[in-house]
PASEBA-1860 file (N, C-alpha, C; in nm, 3 decimals):
! residues 176
1> MMLLKSWL> -2.259/-7.562/4.489/-2.130/-7.550/4.435/-2.125/-7.597/4.291 ~ -2.199/-7.700/4.267/-2.209/-7.751/4.132/-2.267/-7.645/4.040 ~ -2.359/-7.579/4.097/-2.423/-7.474/4.019/-2.323/-7.364/3.984 ~ -2.239/-7.333/4.078/-2.136/-7.232/4.056/-2.034/-7.281/3.954 ~ -1.999/-7.411/3.965/-1.904/-7.469/3.873/-1.962/-7.470/3.733 ~ -2.086/-7.502/3.721/-2.153/-7.507/3.592/-2.162/-7.365/3.533 ~ -2.195/-7.276/3.620/-2.209/-7.138/3.576/-2.074/-7.083/3.531 ~ -1.967/-7.110/3.605/-1.832/-7.068/3.567/-1.787/-7.134/3.438
9> STLVGLFH> -1.822/-7.259/3.424/-1.786/-7.334/3.303/-1.856/-7.273/3.181 ~ -1.981/-7.236/3.197/-2.056/-7.173/3.089/-1.995/-7.037/3.055 ~ -1.959/-6.967/3.160/-1.899/-6.835/3.142/-1.765/-6.846/3.071 ~ -1.684/-6.941/3.110/-1.553/-6.961/3.046/-1.575/-7.004/2.902 ~ -1.670/-7.089/2.879/-1.701/-7.134/2.743/-1.745/-7.018/2.657 ~ -1.831/-6.934/2.711/-1.877/-6.816/2.639/-1.760/-6.725/2.606 ~ -1.673/-6.706/2.704/-1.554/-6.622/2.686/-1.467/-6.679/2.574 ~ -1.445/-6.813/2.575/-1.363/-6.876/2.471/-1.429/-6.867/2.335
17> SIKDENLQ> -1.560/-6.883/2.332/-1.629/-6.877/2.202/-1.620/-6.736/2.143 ~ -1.630/-6.635/2.230/-1.617/-6.496/2.184/-1.476/-6.473/2.131 ~ -1.375/-6.522/2.205/-1.236/-6.506/2.160/-1.214/-6.580/2.028 ~ -1.273/-6.699/2.017/-1.259/-6.777/1.894/-1.322/-6.702/1.775 ~ -1.440/-6.646/1.798/-1.507/-6.571/1.691/-1.424/-6.450/1.651 ~ -1.369/-6.383/1.752/-1.286/-6.266/1.726/-1.162/-6.306/1.647 ~ -1.099/-6.414/1.687/-0.980/-6.463/1.618/-1.015/-6.504/1.476 ~ -1.127/-6.571/1.462/-1.170/-6.615/1.330/-1.199/-6.494/1.241
25> WQNQNQAQ> -1.266/-6.393/1.299/-1.297/-6.271/1.223/-1.168/-6.201/1.180 ~ -1.071/-6.192/1.273/-0.943/-6.128/1.241/-0.870/-6.204/1.132 ~ -0.873/-6.336/1.137/-0.810/-6.417/1.032/-0.876/-6.394/0.897 ~ -1.007/-6.387/0.895/-1.080/-6.368/0.771/-1.057/-6.227/0.713 ~ -1.040/-6.132/0.801/-1.029/-5.993/0.757/-0.887/-5.938/0.765 ~ -0.791/-6.021/0.788/-0.654/-5.976/0.804/-0.603/-5.908/0.677 ~ -0.631/-5.965/0.562/-0.585/-5.907/0.435/-0.647/-5.768/0.416 ~ -0.775/-5.759/0.446/-0.842/-5.629/0.431/-0.788/-5.527/0.532
33> QTKLKHAQ> -0.762/-5.569/0.655/-0.706/-5.478/0.756/-0.566/-5.431/0.714 ~ -0.488/-5.524/0.660/-0.353/-5.488/0.613/-0.363/-5.387/0.500 ~ -0.456/-5.410/0.406/-0.478/-5.315/0.296/-0.517/-5.178/0.350 ~ -0.607/-5.177/0.446/-0.652/-5.051/0.504/-0.538/-4.978/0.574 ~ -0.454/-5.051/0.646/-0.340/-4.988/0.715/-0.243/-4.931/0.613 ~ -0.217/-5.009/0.507/-0.127/-4.960/0.402/-0.188/-4.838/0.333 ~ -0.317/-4.843/0.306/-0.385/-4.730/0.242/-0.378/-4.607/0.332 ~ -0.395/-4.626/0.462/-0.388/-4.516/0.557/-0.247/-4.458/0.560
41> ILAEQTLA> -0.146/-4.544/0.565/-0.006/-4.497/0.567/0.024/-4.422/0.437 ~ -0.021/-4.477/0.323/0.002/-4.413/0.194/-0.069/-4.277/0.188 ~ -0.192/-4.272/0.239/-0.266/-4.146/0.240/-0.196/-4.042/0.328 ~ -0.146/-4.084/0.442/-0.074/-3.992/0.531/0.053/-3.942/0.464 ~ 0.125/-4.031/0.396/0.247/-3.991/0.327/0.215/-3.895/0.212 ~ 0.109/-3.926/0.138/0.067/-3.839/0.028/0.028/-3.702/0.080 ~ -0.047/-3.700/0.189/-0.088/-3.574/0.249/0.033/-3.496/0.299 ~ 0.127/-3.565/0.363/0.247/-3.498/0.412/0.327/-3.440/0.296
49> AKLKKQSV> 0.339/-3.514/0.186/0.412/-3.465/0.068/0.341/-3.345/0.008 ~ 0.208/-3.354/0.000/0.130/-3.243/-0.055/0.144/-3.118/0.032 ~ 0.137/-3.136/0.163/0.153/-3.022/0.255/0.292/-2.962/0.244 ~ 0.393/-3.046/0.230/0.530/-2.997/0.216/0.544/-2.918/0.087 ~ 0.486/-2.970/-0.022/0.492/-2.900/-0.150/0.422/-2.764/-0.141 ~ 0.304/-2.763/-0.079/0.231/-2.637/-0.063/0.308/-2.540/0.026 ~ 0.373/-2.592/0.128/0.453/-2.509/0.216/0.568/-2.444/0.139 ~ 0.634/-2.523/0.055/0.743/-2.469/-0.027/0.690/-2.363/-0.123
57> QLEHEISL> 0.573/-2.391/-0.185/0.513/-2.294/-0.276/0.477/-2.164/-0.203 ~ 0.420/-2.177/-0.085/0.384/-2.057/-0.007/0.507/-1.978/0.033 ~ 0.612/-2.047/0.073/0.736/-1.978/0.108/0.790/-1.903/-0.013 ~ 0.782/-1.965/-0.129/0.828/-1.901/-0.252/0.743/-1.777/-0.283 ~ 0.611/-1.792/-0.273/0.523/-1.678/-0.298/0.546/-1.565/-0.198 ~ 0.567/-1.601/-0.073/0.595/-1.499/0.030/0.727/-1.429/-0.003 ~ 0.824/-1.505/-0.045/0.953/-1.447/-0.083/0.936/-1.349/-0.199 ~ 0.858/-1.389/-0.299/0.833/-1.301/-0.413/0.759/-1.175/-0.370
65> LKIRHDAE> 0.661/-1.191/-0.282/0.586/-1.075/-0.232/0.676/-0.980/-0.155 ~ 0.768/-1.036/-0.076/0.861/-0.950/-0.001/0.951/-0.873/-0.097 ~ 1.000/-0.942/-0.200/1.086/-0.875/-0.298/1.009/-0.765/-0.369 ~ 0.885/-0.796/-0.412/0.803/-0.697/-0.480/0.773/-0.580/-0.387 ~ 0.740/-0.611/-0.263/0.709/-0.506/-0.165/0.831/-0.416/-0.142 ~ 0.948/-0.478/-0.125/1.070/-0.400/-0.104/1.099/-0.310/-0.224 ~ 1.078/-0.363/-0.345/1.102/-0.282/-0.465/1.003/-0.166/-0.472 ~ 0.875/-0.194/-0.444/0.774/-0.088/-0.447/0.802/0.016/-0.340
73> LSMFKTKC> 0.843/-0.029/-0.222/0.875/0.065/-0.115/0.993/0.153/-0.153 ~ 1.094/0.092/-0.212/1.211/0.169/-0.255/1.173/0.272/-0.361 ~ 1.089/0.230/-0.457/1.045/0.324/-0.561/0.960/0.435/-0.500 ~ 0.875/0.401/-0.404/0.791/0.501/-0.340/0.875/0.601/-0.262 ~ 0.976/0.551/-0.190/1.065/0.641/-0.116/1.139/0.734/-0.211 ~ 1.187/0.679/-0.322/1.257/0.761/-0.421/1.165/0.868/-0.477 ~ 1.040/0.827/-0.508/0.942/0.923/-0.560/0.913/1.031/-0.457 ~ 0.897/0.991/-0.332/0.868/1.090/-0.226/0.985/1.186/-0.209
81> NQDIKDYE> 1.106/1.133/-0.211/1.224/1.219/-0.199/1.231/1.317/-0.315 ~ 1.201/1.269/-0.436/1.200/1.358/-0.552/1.089/1.461/-0.540 ~ 0.972/1.419/-0.491/0.861/1.513/-0.470/0.900/1.622/-0.370 ~ 0.970/1.584/-0.266/1.015/1.682/-0.166/1.111/1.782/-0.229 ~ 1.205/1.731/-0.310/1.299/1.820/-0.378/1.225/1.915/-0.472 ~ 1.129/1.860/-0.548/1.051/1.944/-0.639/0.974/2.050/-0.563 ~ 0.913/2.010/-0.452/0.836/2.106/-0.371/0.927/2.216/-0.317 ~ 1.045/2.177/-0.270/1.141/2.277/-0.221/1.182/2.373/-0.332
89> QYLNALDR> 1.201/2.319/-0.452/1.238/2.406/-0.565/1.125/2.503/-0.598 ~ 1.001/2.454/-0.592/0.887/2.543/-0.612/0.886/2.654/-0.506 ~ 0.906/2.616/-0.380/0.906/2.716/-0.273/1.019/2.817/-0.293 ~ 1.135/2.769/-0.333/1.247/2.861/-0.360/1.213/2.955/-0.474 ~ 1.148/2.902/-0.578/1.108/2.987/-0.690/1.006/3.091/-0.645 ~ 0.915/3.051/-0.557/0.817/3.148/-0.506/0.884/3.254/-0.420 ~ 0.986/3.215/-0.343/1.060/3.314/-0.263/1.132/3.414/-0.355 ~ 1.191/3.362/-0.462/1.257/3.451/-0.559/1.155/3.545/-0.624
97> LKKSIQSS> 1.037/3.490/-0.651/0.930/3.570/-0.709/0.891/3.685/-0.614 ~ 0.880/3.654/-0.485/0.846/3.756/-0.385/0.955/3.864/-0.382 ~ 1.080/3.823/-0.385/1.191/3.920/-0.383/1.190/4.004/-0.511 ~ 1.155/3.940/-0.621/1.147/4.013/-0.748/1.037/4.119/-0.741 ~ 0.924/4.082/-0.682/0.814/4.178/-0.667/0.858/4.294/-0.578 ~ 0.923/4.261/-0.468/0.967/4.364/-0.374/1.071/4.456/-0.438 ~ 1.159/4.400/-0.520/1.261/4.486/-0.583/1.203/4.563/-0.701 ~ 1.104/4.507/-0.769/1.043/4.576/-0.883/0.949/4.687/-0.838
105> YTHLPEAV> 0.876/4.662/-0.733/0.779/4.758/-0.681/0.826/4.805/-0.543 ~ 0.928/4.887/-0.540/0.984/4.932/-0.413/0.884/5.016/-0.334 ~ 0.793/5.080/-0.401/0.692/5.162/-0.334/0.574/5.079/-0.281 ~ 0.567/4.954/-0.325/0.455/4.865/-0.289/0.465/4.825/-0.142 ~ 0.355/4.832/-0.067/0.360/4.787/0.073/0.399/4.638/0.080 ~ 0.473/4.605/0.181/0.522/4.468/0.197/0.407/4.368/0.204 ~ 0.297/4.410/0.261/0.181/4.320/0.275/0.129/4.275/0.138 ~ 0.136/4.361/0.040/0.089/4.325/-0.094/0.181/4.218/-0.153
113> AFTIHHHA> 0.311/4.237/-0.138/0.408/4.137/-0.187/0.385/4.003/-0.116 ~ 0.361/4.010/0.014/0.335/3.887/0.088/0.203/3.821/0.045 ~ 0.104/3.903/0.014/-0.024/3.849/-0.033/-0.006/3.776/-0.166 ~ 0.068/3.839/-0.256/0.096/3.774/-0.386/0.171/3.643/-0.363 ~ 0.272/3.649/-0.277/0.350/3.529/-0.246/0.262/3.422/-0.181 ~ 0.177/3.464/-0.089/0.088/3.371/-0.020/-0.009/3.305/-0.119 ~ -0.061/3.384/-0.213/-0.154/3.327/-0.311/-0.083/3.224/-0.399 ~ 0.039/3.254/-0.437/0.116/3.157/-0.517/0.139/3.029/-0.437
121> KYLLNKMW> 0.171/3.043/-0.308/0.189/2.924/-0.223/0.058/2.847/-0.208 ~ -0.053/2.919/-0.199/-0.184/2.855/-0.190/-0.210/2.770/-0.314 ~ -0.184/2.825/-0.431/-0.203/2.751/-0.555/-0.108/2.630/-0.561 ~ 0.015/2.650/-0.517/0.112/2.540/-0.515/0.063/2.427/-0.424 ~ 0.017/2.462/-0.306/-0.033/2.359/-0.213/-0.157/2.289/-0.267 ~ -0.247/2.364/-0.329/-0.366/2.302/-0.389/-0.324/2.202/-0.496 ~ -0.227/2.243/-0.578/-0.178/2.156/-0.684/-0.115/2.031/-0.622 ~ -0.035/2.051/-0.519/0.038/1.941/-0.458/-0.054/1.841/-0.388
129> EANDMEQK> -0.159/1.891/-0.328/-0.248/1.806/-0.248/-0.360/1.741/-0.330 ~ -0.377/1.784/-0.453/-0.485/1.729/-0.536/-0.460/1.581/-0.562 ~ -0.564/1.501/-0.543/-0.552/1.356/-0.568/-0.586/1.322/-0.712 ~ -0.677/1.395/-0.768/-0.722/1.372/-0.904/-0.625/1.442/-1.000 ~ -0.578/1.372/-1.100/-0.480/1.428/-1.193/-0.537/1.548/-1.269 ~ -0.665/1.544/-1.299/-0.728/1.656/-1.369/-0.726/1.782/-1.282 ~ -0.758/1.765/-1.154/-0.752/1.878/-1.059/-0.609/1.929/-1.045 ~ -0.516/1.837/-1.036/-0.374/1.872/-1.022/-0.330/1.958/-1.141
137> MKYEMQLI> -0.369/1.916/-1.261/-0.332/1.992/-1.381/-0.400/2.129/-1.383 ~ -0.523/2.136/-1.335/-0.596/2.263/-1.330/-0.521/2.362/-1.239 ~ -0.483/2.315/-1.120/-0.411/2.403/-1.027/-0.271/2.438/-1.080 ~ -0.209/2.344/-1.147/-0.077/2.372/-1.204/-0.087/2.481/-1.310 ~ -0.190/2.474/-1.393/-0.210/2.578/-1.496/-0.240/2.713/-1.431 ~ -0.318/2.712/-1.323/-0.346/2.837/-1.251/-0.218/2.895/-1.193 ~ -0.133/2.809/-1.137/-0.006/2.855/-1.079/0.084/2.912/-1.187 ~ 0.094/2.842/-1.299/0.180/2.890/-1.409/0.128/3.024/-1.461
145> TFMATVHE> -0.003/3.032/-1.480/-0.063/3.158/-1.528/-0.036/3.270/-1.429 ~ -0.054/3.240/-1.301/-0.033/3.341/-1.197/0.112/3.389/-1.195 ~ 0.205/3.293/-1.197/0.347/3.331/-1.192/0.389/3.406/-1.318 ~ 0.337/3.366/-1.433/0.369/3.437/-1.558/0.313/3.579/-1.554 ~ 0.194/3.593/-1.498/0.133/3.726/-1.487/0.214/3.815/-1.393 ~ 0.257/3.760/-1.279/0.339/3.836/-1.185/0.468/3.879/-1.254 ~ 0.529/3.788/-1.323/0.656/3.817/-1.392/0.633/3.924/-1.500 ~ 0.526/3.912/-1.576/0.497/4.009/-1.682/0.469/4.147/-1.622
153> DAKLHLEG> 0.391/4.151/-1.512/0.366/4.281/-1.446/0.496/4.343/-1.399 ~ 0.583/4.265/-1.339/0.711/4.317/-1.288/0.798/4.366/-1.404 ~ 0.799/4.291/-1.513/0.879/4.329/-1.630/0.830/4.461/-1.688 ~ 0.697/4.473/-1.704/0.640/4.597/-1.757/0.670/4.715/-1.665 ~ 0.665/4.692/-1.536/0.692/4.799/-1.441/0.839/4.843/-1.450 ~ 0.929/4.748/-1.458/1.071/4.780/-1.467/1.106/4.850/-1.599 ~ 1.036/4.813/-1.706/1.060/4.877/-1.836/0.996/5.016/-1.843 ~ 0.909/5.041/-1.747/0.843/5.171/-1.744/0.723/5.179/-1.834
161> TATKPLPE> 0.679/5.066/-1.888/0.564/5.067/-1.978/0.433/5.038/-1.905 ~ 0.440/5.010/-1.774/0.319/4.984/-1.697/0.245/5.116/-1.677 ~ 0.114/5.114/-1.692/0.034/5.236/-1.680/-0.003/5.267/-1.536 ~ 0.003/5.165/-1.450/-0.036/5.186/-1.309/0.080/5.143/-1.220 ~ 0.089/5.200/-1.101/0.201/5.168/-1.013/0.186/5.032/-0.941 ~ 0.074/4.966/-0.958/0.051/4.836/-0.892/0.049/4.724/-0.997 ~ 0.077/4.602/-0.953/0.068/4.488/-1.046/-0.079/4.450/-1.065 ~ -0.147/4.527/-1.148/-0.292/4.517/-1.165/-0.337/4.377/-1.210
169> NTLKLIQQ> -0.270/4.323/-1.310/-0.313/4.191/-1.363/-0.298/4.083/-1.256 ~ -0.193/4.092/-1.177/-0.170/3.996/-1.070/-0.280/4.007/-0.964 ~ -0.310/4.128/-0.928/-0.413/4.149/-0.826/-0.551/4.104/-0.874 ~ -0.577/4.120/-1.005/-0.703/4.072/-1.061/-0.712/3.919/-1.049 ~ -0.601/3.850/-1.075/-0.600/3.703/-1.063/-0.626/3.658/-0.919 ~ -0.573/3.732/-0.824/-0.593/3.698/-0.683/-0.741/3.713/-0.647 ~ -0.805/3.818/-0.702/-0.946/3.842/-0.672/-1.039/3.736/-0.730 ~ -0.995/3.666/-0.833/-1.080/3.565/-0.896/-1.092/3.451/-0.806
END
């Protein structure tokens, strides 16, 4: 029993000495621990402020991007609507051209008038679908030349100065 008492006493003493060392260490390092806690709190506050500032900046940038996107979308829609109107006007002009051919060349088979009209529409579509501006201009010039030639052939025929009963210059352009 004495042995147990001695052993327990040693154990309690060891326990107290460890607690004393721990307490002594905490007392010696209390100022440093307080500094570290304050530094940690300050760092967390600084980080929170920085994150809040970045969040506000990102919200502002997102807002600007939305405004820019909305403006670009509106301009694109307006451009597309204008393109549709322009395309419709071109188609109407081509329909008038076909009627002009039919009225100028009453003896001409309808298929020839439709072929001329179809070729003009083909050139219009090529011009419209071209992505490269140089190609677009090339097709536009071809369309203008073609329509001017059709108009000139019809005018010469109506004036009676045409030497042949067919729109020869127009048909030559189609063959090219």
